[in-house]
C-alpha positions as CSV (number, residue, x, y, z in Angstrom):
1,M,-3.8,-14.1,-21.3
2,D,-0.8,-11.7,-22.6
3,L,-0.9,-8.1,-22.5
4,D,2.2,-7.5,-23.7
5,T,2.9,-5.0,-20.8
6,P,3.8,-5.4,-17.0
7,V,0.7,-4.9,-15.0
8,L,0.8,-4.0,-11.4
9,D,-2.0,-4.3,-8.8
10,N,-0.1,-1.1,-5.9
11,H,-2.2,-2.4,-2.9
12,I,-3.7,-5.8,-2.2
13,H,-4.3,-8.0,1.2
14,L,-3.2,-11.7,0.6
15,D,-5.0,-14.3,3.3
16,P,-3.5,-17.4,3.2
17,D,-5.1,-19.2,6.5
18,H,-8.7,-17.3,6.3
19,G,-9.2,-15.7,2.5
20,R,-8.4,-16.9,-0.5
21,G,-4.7,-16.2,-0.3
22,I,-2.6,-17.9,-3.7
23,D,-6.5,-18.5,-5.4
24,A,-6.2,-15.1,-5.7
25,V,-3.0,-14.6,-7.0
26,E,-3.7,-17.2,-9.1
27,D,-6.7,-15.1,-10.6
28,F,-4.6,-12.3,-10.9
29,A,-2.0,-13.7,-13.0
30,H,-4.4,-15.5,-15.4
31,L,-6.1,-12.2,-16.4
32,G,-2.7,-10.5,-17.5
33,G,-1.3,-9.4,-13.5
34,T,2.4,-9.7,-13.1
35,H,3.7,-8.2,-10.1
36,L,1.9,-7.0,-6.6
37,L,2.5,-5.3,-3.9
38,V,1.6,-6.7,-0.7
39,V,0.4,-5.0,2.1
40,N,0.0,-7.1,5.5
41,K,-3.7,-6.9,6.9
42,P,-4.3,-5.4,9.9
43,S,-2.6,-6.9,13.1
44,W,-5.8,-6.9,15.1
45,H,-7.5,-8.5,11.4
46,L,-4.7,-11.7,12.3
47,G,-5.6,-12.0,16.2
48,V,-2.2,-9.8,17.5
49,E,-3.4,-7.1,19.6
50,P,0.5,-6.1,20.4
51,D,1.8,-4.5,23.7
52,T,5.3,-3.9,22.4
53,G,6.8,-3.0,18.5
54,E,8.1,-6.8,18.5
55,D,4.4,-7.5,18.5
56,F,4.1,-6.4,15.2
57,R,7.2,-9.1,14.0
58,E,4.7,-12.2,13.6
59,V,2.4,-10.1,10.9
60,F,5.1,-9.1,8.9
61,E,6.8,-12.1,9.2
62,R,3.4,-14.2,8.1
63,T,2.9,-11.3,4.9
64,I,6.9,-12.2,3.9
65,A,5.7,-15.5,3.2
66,V,2.9,-15.0,1.0
67,V,4.4,-13.1,-0.9
68,E,7.2,-15.4,-1.6
69,E,4.9,-17.7,-2.3
70,A,2.9,-15.4,-4.7
71,S,6.1,-14.9,-6.5
72,D,6.5,-18.5,-7.5
73,V,3.0,-18.5,-9.3
74,L,3.4,-14.3,-11.2
75,E,5.4,-14.1,-14.5
76,G,6.9,-10.9,-12.7
77,R,7.5,-11.2,-9.3
78,A,5.5,-9.9,-5.8
79,W,6.8,-7.0,-3.1
80,P,5.7,-7.0,0.5
81,V,4.7,-3.6,2.1
82,L,5.1,-3.6,6.7
83,G,3.3,-0.9,8.4
84,V,0.8,0.4,11.4
85,H,-2.6,0.2,9.9
86,P,-3.3,3.4,11.1
87,G,-6.7,3.1,12.6
88,L,-5.0,0.6,15.7
89,I,-4.9,3.8,17.3
90,S,-8.6,3.6,17.0
91,R,-8.1,0.4,18.8
92,L,-5.6,0.8,21.3
93,V,-7.1,4.2,22.9
94,D,-11.0,3.1,22.6
95,E,-11.2,-0.2,23.6
96,R,-7.6,-1.0,25.5
97,G,-7.5,2.2,27.6
98,F,-4.6,3.6,26.0
99,S,-3.8,7.0,25.9
100,P,-3.5,8.7,22.2
101,E,0.6,9.5,22.9
102,A,0.9,6.0,24.3
103,A,-0.6,4.2,21.0
104,G,1.2,6.5,19.4
105,E,4.9,5.7,21.0
106,L,3.2,1.8,20.4
107,M,2.6,2.3,16.6
108,Q,6.0,4.2,16.1
109,A,7.5,1.2,17.4
110,G,5.9,-1.7,15.0
111,L,6.8,0.7,12.0
112,D,11.0,0.4,13.6
113,V,9.7,-3.0,13.5
114,A,9.1,-3.2,10.1
115,G,11.4,-0.7,8.4
116,G,14.1,-3.3,10.3
117,F,12.3,-5.7,7.3
118,V,13.1,-3.5,4.6
119,D,16.7,-2.2,5.7
120,E,16.9,-6.5,5.7
121,G,15.8,-6.5,1.6
122,R,13.3,-8.4,3.0
123,A,10.6,-5.8,2.6
124,L,10.4,-3.3,-0.4
125,A,8.9,-0.4,2.0
126,L,6.8,1.0,5.0
127,K,2.6,1.7,5.2
128,S,1.5,4.5,7.4
129,G,-1.1,7.1,7.7
130,R,-4.1,8.4,10.1
131,P,-7.6,7.3,10.7
132,H,-9.5,8.1,7.4
133,Y,-12.5,8.6,10.5
134,E,-13.2,11.3,12.7
135,V,-11.1,11.4,15.9
136,S,-10.2,13.2,18.7
137,E,-7.7,16.5,18.1
138,G,-5.2,14.3,20.7
139,V,-5.6,11.2,18.4
140,W,-5.3,13.5,15.5
141,T,-2.8,14.7,16.1
142,A,-0.6,10.9,17.6
143,S,-1.6,9.6,14.2
144,N,0.2,12.7,12.6
145,E,3.2,11.8,14.8
146,V,3.1,8.1,13.9
147,M,3.3,9.4,10.2
148,R,6.0,11.5,10.7
149,H,7.5,9.1,12.3
150,A,7.4,7.1,9.0
151,F,8.6,9.2,6.7
152,A,11.7,9.9,9.2
153,R,12.7,6.0,8.8
154,A,11.4,5.7,5.0
155,A,14.4,8.4,4.5
156,E,17.0,6.5,7.2
157,L,16.3,3.6,4.9
158,D,15.5,5.4,1.0
159,C,12.8,3.4,1.1
160,A,9.1,4.7,-0.2
161,V,6.2,4.5,2.3
162,Q,2.3,3.9,1.7
163,L,-0.1,6.3,2.8
164,H,-3.8,5.2,4.5
165,T,-5.5,8.7,4.9
166,E,-8.2,10.2,4.6
167,G,-10.3,10.9,1.4
168,T,-8.6,14.7,-0.3
169,D,-7.2,15.6,-3.4
170,D,-5.0,17.9,-1.4
171,L,-2.1,16.7,1.0
172,T,0.5,18.7,0.0
173,E,0.9,19.8,4.3
174,V,1.6,16.2,4.4
175,A,4.6,16.3,1.5
176,E,5.5,18.6,3.2
177,W,6.1,17.2,6.0
178,A,8.3,14.0,4.2
179,E,10.0,16.5,2.2
180,A,11.1,17.8,5.9
181,A,12.2,14.5,7.3
182,G,14.1,14.2,4.0
183,L,11.6,11.7,1.5
184,P,11.1,13.7,-1.4
185,A,7.6,13.6,-2.1
186,D,7.3,10.8,-5.2
187,N,8.7,8.2,-2.6
188,V,5.2,9.5,-1.4
189,V,1.9,7.0,-2.5
190,K,-1.7,7.8,-1.0
191,H,-3.7,4.4,-1.9
192,Y,-7.6,4.3,-2.8
193,A,-6.9,7.8,-4.5
194,G,-8.8,9.5,-6.8
195,G,-7.4,9.8,-10.0
196,T,-5.3,13.1,-9.6
197,L,-3.4,14.3,-6.4
198,A,-1.5,16.9,-5.4
199,G,1.7,16.4,-3.2
200,P,2.0,12.7,-3.2
201,V,1.1,10.2,-5.6
202,P,-1.9,8.4,-5.8
203,S,-3.0,5.0,-5.9
204,V,-5.8,5.0,-8.3
205,M,-8.0,2.9,-7.1
206,S,-9.1,1.3,-10.7
207,E,-13.0,2.3,-11.4
208,K,-12.8,3.5,-14.8
209,E,-14.0,7.1,-13.8
210,R,-11.2,7.6,-11.6
211,L,-8.3,6.0,-14.0
212,R,-9.7,8.1,-17.1
213,V,-8.8,11.0,-14.7
214,A,-6.1,9.9,-14.3
215,A,-5.5,8.8,-17.5
216,D,-5.7,12.4,-18.9
217,A,-4.5,14.0,-16.1
218,G,-0.8,12.7,-17.3
219,E,0.9,12.6,-14.0
220,P,2.4,10.2,-12.4
221,F,0.0,7.9,-11.0
222,L,-0.7,4.0,-10.0
223,M,-3.1,1.0,-10.0
224,E,-5.0,-0.5,-7.3
225,T,-7.9,-2.7,-6.1
226,D,-6.9,-3.0,-2.3
227,F,-8.0,-6.5,-2.7
228,V,-8.8,-7.4,1.2
229,D,-9.1,-11.3,1.5
230,D,-11.9,-11.2,4.1
231,P,-13.6,-14.4,3.5
232,D,-16.8,-11.8,5.2
233,R,-15.9,-9.4,2.3
234,P,-15.6,-11.1,-0.7
235,G,-14.6,-9.1,-3.2
236,A,-14.1,-5.8,-1.1
237,V,-12.6,-3.3,-2.0
238,L,-12.4,-4.9,-6.0
239,G,-11.2,-8.4,-7.2
240,P,-8.2,-9.2,-7.7
241,K,-9.1,-9.6,-11.5
242,T,-9.5,-5.5,-11.6
243,V,-6.0,-4.1,-12.4
244,P,-5.5,-6.3,-15.7
245,R,-8.9,-6.0,-16.7
246,R,-8.8,-2.2,-16.5
247,V,-4.9,-2.6,-18.4
248,R,-6.7,-4.1,-20.6
249,W,-10.0,-1.2,-20.7
250,L,-7.6,1.5,-20.7
251,L,-5.1,0.0,-24.0
252,E,-8.2,-0.6,-25.4
253,E,-9.4,3.5,-25.2
254,G,-5.7,4.1,-26.7
255,H,-3.9,4.8,-23.1
256,E,-0.6,3.0,-23.8
257,A,1.0,6.1,-22.0
258,A,-1.1,6.2,-19.0
259,V,-0.5,2.1,-19.0
260,R,3.5,2.6,-19.3
261,T,3.4,5.8,-16.9
262,A,1.2,2.9,-14.2
263,H,2.9,-0.1,-14.4
264,V,6.4,0.5,-15.5
265,E,7.6,4.2,-14.8
266,T,5.5,5.6,-11.6
267,P,6.8,2.1,-10.0
268,R,10.7,2.8,-11.1
269,T,10.2,6.2,-9.6
270,V,8.7,5.6,-6.6
271,Y,10.0,2.2,-5.6
272,G,12.6,1.7,-7.8
273,I,11.8,-1.5,-9.0
274,D,12.1,-2.7,-12.4
275,T,8.7,-4.0,-13.8
276,R,9.6,-5.5,-17.8
277,G,13.0,-6.6,-16.1
278,S,11.7,-8.8,-13.7
279,L,9.7,-10.4,-16.0
């Protein structure tokens, strides 16, 4: 289904071992999707309970492998986004007896391994953040240190960072932390965002109302589904067909400029990727 534009889902998970895997990519492509940013699933979803940073390597390698398969299906291509899910800190502290500081150090070590893949050109960006639920002060402090570490590594690597955070329309302080680490705020993306966001670039969940707000705002934004590819949660969070369907809807509503912003201009600014040229 030709939409005459690149169509990028900025945050999707693929699990070829337990989920739909490449079948989900084929659904996305059939509806007109052309590009994907595939974020590694949380380590524990892949059966990895890390003790060292190197233990994350298996998670990252499996993600890169499915990205290569996805690129074979797409008119454009897919890129891996690698990192450590911020919810891991709660598993480490609450279930495995780590102190918040030790848990944070392990997560930073995992980010260093992810950064190695970026440095080698095998991954596009890093993923980090902080819990979106209430935690102790110690866990919150350690989580913020992990996120700051991601910013510092991304600044060294000249790459972007995708953030998983609490729901908010203002992350100005977080963007300031990134800038202080040498990472421009327009290389920081909040995934699962609403239509507008102060600070980082919003990766807007592809629901019509959120997208309408983003389109009317006229600011840089991306579109995503956060498809989790979990057989126990089919279609969660949004299905892989959603972004191309919403692009068609935006075009029908006269939002050509917003589509160009989300699928051509913002990906180029944030990640340095050329979605038109890679078709």
